[in-house]
C-alpha positions, 0 to 999 in steps of 0.5 A: 521511522523516517521524518520528512524534511519539512516536518511542518508542512506533515504538521499541517497536513494532519491538522488538515486531515483531523480538521477534515474528519472534524467536518463529518462528525456531528456535535456533541460526539467523540471519536476514539481510535486505538493504537494498534497492540503491540505483537509478541512473537513469544513472551520476550519478544515483538514482531516489528510494530506498524501503527494503524493507518487511521492514527498515522492518517489523523497525527503522523505518529508510528509507535505505540500510543493507547489512544487517540480522542476528537471531541466536538461538544454541542456548539461545535467546539473541538478538542483532541488528545492522545492518550499514553499507556502507563509506562511501569518499571519493567516497561522502561527496562525492556522496551522504554516509555516510547514516544514523548509528549514533545516529540508527539506535538512536534509530529502532530501538533497535538498538544494535550497528551495525558497517561491513560485511566479507565475514567476516560472511558465513562466520560463517554456517556455524556456524549449522544454519538461515540464513533470508534475505529473498533467498537468491540474493542469498547464494548464492555465500557460502551454498547453504543459506539458506531464504526467510524471506518466508513468515514475514515475510508472516504477521507483516506481515498482523495490524497492530499499534495503532501500524501501524494508526496510522500508516496512518489518518495517511497516510489522514488526509493523503490524505483532506485533500488531496482535499478540498482538491483538490475545492475547485480541480478547476475552475482544472486543465485537464489530469490533471496539473495534478491529479497535480501538485496531490497531489503538490505538497501531499503534499511541502508535508506533510511531503515525503510520497510517493505509496504508488504510481503516482496514476492520474488517469484523465479520461473513457476513461482510466478504463476502463484501471484502472492508467492512469498517464500522467496527461497528457490533457486534462480534458473539462468534461462528463466524469468523472476517476477518482483514485486515489492514497495518501500513505505515511506512515513506510513506511505506505500509504494507498489511496483511490478516488474518481470525480468530475464535472470540471463539479462536477455529476453527471449522472442517468446517472452519478449512477445508475452512482456511487450503484450502485457506492456501495451495492455498496461499503457493502453489501461492507464490512459483510461484511468480517469474520474468518473471511471471504476475499478469495475470499469477498468477490469472489464476493458481489460478483459477485452484487451486480454482476449486479443492479446491471448489470441495473438499468443495462441493462448485462446482461439477465437471460437474460445470467446464465442457464446455467453461466459459468466466469466472471461475465457482470458482468466485461464490466464490473467486470474486477477483484477487490473487495480487496487487502491494505494496509500496508508496501506498498499491495498488502502480503501476503495472498492471495485464499485468506487467512482475514481476521483482526481487525487486518488491513487491506484495500481494498474497491473496486468499479467499473463500466467501461462503453467504449461510454460512456467512464465508469468509476467506482472507489470504494475505501475502507480496511477494518480488519477487526473484528467489526464493519469499521471504515472507516478513510475515513469522514470523506473525502468519498464521497455524490455530494451532500458531493462537489458542495458541496465542489466549489461552495464 
């Protein structure tokens, strides 16, 4: 875990987020959030731990706990407390007892920390409404628990200034690593060399983790949208599609760039690349309050159809008649955007109306199986009356990409 230098601001953020949740809860209710369980690869070894995004949103705590409780009595008075699992002798020896009470208070501002026992679940009988982020997990005790995720999704969509700052920190680190990678591309022989460079750079910059499995797709591998084997040789005369981003204090960044392995785009790849970039720039300008991803997809398809005709991939006659699916989907099979936050594909859907301070990706691409070419470009955009490209300082124009690769 990385701790932001201005921890007091983050503590205020988590207190603000809890207040926003309390404002949504009815009187005489309790909201219970269970910690993401530790997942084991085998009997004695765990997978890397990642806390539930809702608990990070409300507390900033990224280590395992038992559960977070928020109560609101019949008069509207609120309390917050955290329950910790009991730390037996074996756990203490092998894993340690985890985050301390003082660390919890320093990070989240929550002072009430207790050891869990089942009597806490029995106290829920006194509440009129019980919310839970995983109602099935407490069905043995409380059959009337309601799913709180719809409320949490609504709250997490619009980012506080401190959340935007955390995303910008993640983006800055991701961009710096990409620029460092460009200077070293010619030394990489395999996709795995690039992945190792990125992963090692994140670790050196504060033991940071990937926000999602990185995609290092050389040549025809870029035709597989979520390719993540990252183990094939890199061809000197091919492109490599990179899709990666670091996570900073729980918040994701999401970058896509496509680069020539030999440091120079040829005439054809330059033409395709610039069409993708042109669409990216046009769609980014349309990411305004009041629109939706559904509308952005519709407009992207229109631009993509024109681009594919100019690239001699579609003919004007291909667009005639009624099409339930745009003809461009042969070469652009995915949507152009998704929400970003504590998860790289965060709360929100294609019908969600965009509002100020939401953060979304903009990621058009063209994939041509007959040419073994896949080009995707992606920036993270902050919704405003004039959309803000949070990745404006990360190289994307061909001239800058080639210059950085040939320094």
